[in-house]
N, C-alpha and C positions, 0 to 999 in steps of 0.2 A: 551262660549268657546268647542271649540269639536277638542279629539286628538284623534287617531284610528294608533292603532299599529297593525299590519298583522305581523305573526310569523312562520316561516311553520315547527317547533317545537313546541309540549307544554314544557308547562314553567309554577309556583308555580304566583299568582297571591293573595302577602301575606296578611293578616288580621291584624289590631293592637293589636288584643288581639290572638297573637296568632299563629291563624290558616292561613290558604291557600285554597285557590282551582285549581283546573288544567285544562286552560284557555288555546287556541288554539290562542287568540288573544282578544285585549281589547279594549275598547273608552272612553274615558273619555268626557262626555256631563254631563258641569256644574258640579254643585253640586252631581252627580253621574255617576257609572263604572258600565258599561253595557260591557258584558266577555261572551266567548264563553265560556260553560262549556265542557271539552271532556271527566267529568266522570255524562252526564244526554246529553249529546250531543247537544246540546241546548239553546238560548239565557237569560241574565239573568241578573240583576242589583242589581245594592248594592249602597247605599249612598259610596262619598268620604271619609267619614271623620272614618267609617272602614278601610277601605282602606292603608295600608301601602308601598306608591309609591315609595320610594327609598330606599325601602331596595328589591321590586319588580322588579326595573333598576335597581340594582346594581350587585344583584347578574343576570339580563338577562345577562347584560355586560358584569360585568365578566366572565358568559358563553360562551359569544360569541367570545370576545378574546381568551380564552381558547382554540376557535375551528379552530380560525383564524392563531394562532398559529402552531398548530396541522398538518392546512390545511400547512402553508408552510411550518410545515420541510416536511408532505410529497412530497410536492415540490418538494425541493430543495434536498432529496434522490434520486426520482424520474431522477433528471437533473442529479445527482452525477450518476448513473446507468450508464443513457442514454452514458455520460461522458468518462466513465470506458470501456462501451461495443466499443463504436467508438477508441478509444484507442488501446483495444485491436484485435482488429480488423485489427491494419496496423500492427501490427507487423508481420513479415513472420512466417510460420507453419517450415520455415527448423531447424533444430536445432541449438546455436547460442546464443551470446549473445549478446541484445540490448540495448540501448538508445537513452531515446524518448527528443528531443533538442526542445524544445516549440512545435511544430506538425507534426515538421517533423520525421521518426526516423531513428536513424543511428545502421549499424551495426557493428563492434566491431571484429577489423580481426583476424585470429587468430598467436598469436605471433610464431616468426621465436628466434628457443631457444634448446639449447645443453645439453646436459650432457658429465660435463666433470671430468673425473675422474686422479686421482695422472700417471695413463700408459696412456689414451688414449683420444681423444678429438672424442665423437660420436654426428651425427646428429642424434632429435629424429623424427621418419615419425609421422606423421599423422593418427590418428585412432591404431597407431599399437605398444602395449607394446615392450622395449627396453632389451633390458640383459645385467645385471652388471655384475661388478668383483667384486670376497672383499674387501674390505679397502673404502676410503672417495671420495664420490663424491657433485656436485652438480648442480642443474639447472640452466643455465646461459638465458636471453634477452639479443640478437646481442644490441648494439645501447646502450647510457646513460640513453637514452628520450621519451620514447612512444610518437609518431605521432596524442593521440586519448587524445586527452583534457576534461574532465569536469570544470564546474568554480561553484558548487554548494557542498559546505562540506560535506552534506552526500544526493550525489547522487542517483538517483533507477534507478538499472535494470532491464532490462527484461529479463529472461532466460530461453531456451526453450531447454529441454534435449530429448535424442533418449533414453537412457537408465537409473534404476536403478542406479544413480551412483551420488555420493558426490560433493557439491561443494562449497567454498567459496570464499571470498574476499583477501587479503596476500600481507601486506606490501612490497613492495620490494626493494634489496637493491641494490645504483648503484656502480658499483668498478672503476678502475682506467683503464678495460683492454677492455672502453667499453661497456661493459659488463651490466647485473643487477640482482641480484640472488636472482634468488625466492622460493627454498630450500635447503637444503645441506640435503646429506644424508651416511649414515652409512650402509653399508655392514655388517653382519657378516661373517666370515670364515667356519666355522663348521656348523650353523643351516642354511647359509644360505639364513639370514632373513635381508628386508630393515626394515631398520629405518627412518623417514622423520621429519628436523625437517623445519619448516616453522612459519610467520610470519603473523597467521590470526590472520583477523580481525572481532571482533564481529558485527554478521551482524544479524538483519531479515526477515523471510521469508514469503513468501504470496501465497499461492499456487492457481493460477487462469486457472487448469483446462488442461486439454489437456498438458499436460506436458509443460506446460510455469510456469517461478514462479518470482514475483516482488521480486527482492531485494534490502535492502539496508542498507546502516553504523547504529551501533544501538548509537553509540555517530561520532560526525563529525569528520575528513580527520582532520591531520595536511600536507600542505602543499608537493608534493612531488611524488611516484612513487608506483603506483598500482599493481594489477593481480588481475582479475575474472578465479577462477581456478579447472576444475573437475578433481576430483582424482578416476580411472576407477581400478578395483581389477582384476588382472591378477592372471589367477588361477597359475601362477610361482612367487613364494615370492621371487624369485631374481628379477623381472621387474617391471618395474616401465610403468602405464598406464597418463596419463598426457595429458590435453590441459586446455589450457595458451590464455588469451587473455589480454591484456597489457592498461592498462592507467592515468594518469596524474590527478590528481589535482594540478589545477593550479588560488584562487581566484580572481575570477571575479571584478574587482574593482570597488567601490561603489563611 
């Protein structure tokens, strides 16, 4: 009977007395083991009865399994990196909010919203701060429902910004006047300082580089109306500078 094992790496050929030889391969030839010693660089022989083949093979197989698992993990990681790179390459370079729906990138439209004060209603100019007067005000989006819907309770958005400004997800509140409240404002007359109140949703954000961030809620959303909001810092504390992209979470039927 003859068995031949060829391995590309060095391993231990264990002996029953507790010792071992470092070998590259071995052959079982009837009652003897012929092995290539890596220590002496030549073929040698030893009686089979002195060799612990069970321990030798158990360790060799465990090592092979560990290396195979590591190789699979590396392959999976590389596959994930390639998939992420492909996904990121699909995100437009223009600033804005985006949602990956399957293999398609959907662009969220900037919401049509206004600032309503006790004295007048003002249309907010995109990318331009709006001056406020002392008193109370609310920022509202037109319409009681968003046209953009997602079915995932923890949707993942991509947000690309062109300047260092804060952003988050907020819960918007529908009203009886075909609008949704994004936030409430209080403008103090003495110091001319604006205080803003909004229902912010705790989020995770991952910096993907080049001004691109991946944003998703820390906890599952309740069904309803939401918005991605970018908060700009105006030089005048009596002005607000917002960009809003609204969406609705409508659970996907199972």
